C-alpha positions in Angstrom: -62.5 150.4 206.7 -64.1 147.7 208.3 -65.7 144.2 207.2 -69.7 144.1 207.2 -70.5 140.7 209.3 -74.5 140.5 209.4 -76.0 143.8 210.3 -72.7 145.0 211.9 -69.6 147.1 210.5 -66.5 145.2 212.3 -62.8 146.5 213.0 -60.9 143.7 214.0 -57.7 145.9 215.2 -56.2 149.2 215.3 -56.1 150.4 211.7 -55.5 154.3 212.3 -55.9 157.3 209.4 -53.2 159.0 208.0 -52.4 161.0 211.7 -51.9 157.5 213.2 -55.2 157.8 214.9 -58.4 155.5 215.0 -61.5 156.6 213.7 -65.1 155.2 214.3 -68.0 156.1 211.9 -71.4 155.0 213.3 -73.0 157.7 211.1 -73.5 159.6 214.8 -71.3 162.2 215.2 -71.5 162.5 219.1 -70.9 158.6 219.2 -68.0 158.6 217.0 -66.2 161.6 218.8 -67.0 159.6 222.2 -65.6 156.6 220.7 -62.5 157.8 219.0 -61.9 160.0 221.9 -61.8 156.8 224.3 -60.0 154.4 222.2 -57.2 157.4 222.3 -57.3 156.8 226.2 -57.9 153.2 226.3 -54.4 153.3 223.5 -52.6 155.5 226.2 -53.0 152.7 228.7 -52.1 150.1 226.6 -55.6 148.9 226.0 -56.9 147.5 222.6 -60.4 148.2 221.8 -62.7 146.7 219.0 -66.2 148.0 218.0 -68.9 146.6 216.3 -71.7 148.6 215.3 -75.3 149.2 213.7 -75.7 152.4 211.4 -76.5 154.4 214.5 -77.2 158.0 212.7 -81.3 157.4 214.1 -80.7 157.1 217.4 -83.5 157.7 219.6 -81.3 158.9 222.8 -80.6 162.7 223.1 -77.1 164.2 222.9 -76.8 164.3 226.6 -77.9 160.8 227.2 -75.6 159.5 224.8 -72.6 161.3 226.0 -73.6 160.1 229.7 -74.0 156.7 228.8 -71.0 155.9 226.7 -68.8 157.9 228.5 -69.4 156.0 231.6 -69.4 152.8 229.7 -66.0 153.0 228.5 -64.4 154.9 231.8 -65.7 151.8 233.5 -64.1 149.5 231.2 -60.8 151.5 230.7 -60.9 151.2 234.7 -61.9 147.9 235.0 -59.1 147.0 232.4 -56.4 148.8 234.6 -57.4 147.3 237.6 -56.2 144.0 236.1 -52.9 141.8 236.6 -50.2 143.6 235.0 -49.6 140.4 233.3 -53.4 140.3 231.9 -54.3 141.0 228.3 -56.0 144.4 228.3 -58.9 144.8 225.7 -62.2 146.4 225.3 -64.9 144.7 223.1 -67.9 146.8 222.4 -70.9 146.0 220.4 -73.5 148.9 220.1 -76.6 147.3 218.0 -80.3 148.7 217.1 -83.3 146.7 218.5 -86.1 148.3 217.4 -86.8 152.0 219.5 -83.9 150.7 221.5 -80.0 151.0 221.4 -78.6 149.2 223.8 -74.8 149.1 224.6 -72.7 146.5 225.7 -69.0 146.1 226.5 -66.9 143.7 227.8 -63.2 143.7 229.0 
């Protein structure tokens, strides 16, 4: 599992599970599904993905909003990495933090 750093869980690199797949546990099933799916997609393109996140179980966004926001965010990050020169390090670093009633996602690549 990840280690605790402040209020976030931090996964420093790929650890995988018994099936060789990455598992994210944000305590929000939809977000976990999206992160796991996009992690696999990024890995297929040789893009390393790191995530830090708070406990997201009480996220106030609807399932449709969560799906649209995080899918588009990670699709854009994957596309940006694919447009980098071949010699560049390909990675996505994502932070999901709760701030009161707001749950912004931040992604850098």
